[in-house]
N, C-alpha and C positions, 0 to 999 in steps of 0.2 A: 357367480364367478366373474362375469364381465365387470360388475361394479368393483370387485376387488382389484382386477387388472387396471381399471381406470384410476382407482385411488393410488395404486403403486406407481403408475405412470406419472401422475401429477406430483407425487412425492419425489420421484426421481428428478423431474424437471425443476422443482423448487430447490432441492438440495444441490442440483447442478448449478443453478443460478447463484445460490448462496456461496457455493465453493468458488465460483468465478469472482464474485464480489469480494470475498475474503482475499483472494489472490491479488486482485487489483489494489485493495487497501494496503496489503503488505508491500507491494511494489511502490505505491505512492509514499508510504512511510519511509522506505529505504531512500527514495529520491529526496524527500524532504530532509532527512537526516544528513545526506551527502551535501545538500545545498547549505545547510546550517554549518557543517564542518568547513566548507569552502569560505563561507562568509566570516566565520570566526578566524580562520587563518589569515584572510585578507585584512581584517581589522587589527589582528596582532601585528602583522607585518607593517601596517600603516602606522601604528603607535611606535613601533621600533624605529621606523624611518624618521618620524617626527622628533624623537629624542636626540638623535645625533645631529 
């Protein structure tokens, strides 16, 4: 019984860490996407300014 409890505890900790890592990865992806959008907008505006 104790072994089972220990295994479940380890699994809970591992899945908790994995869930946290996934959450951080999603946040980083969103930030990177936002930065790319801002960079694209700046480059488009820069090209438009150069044409006139």
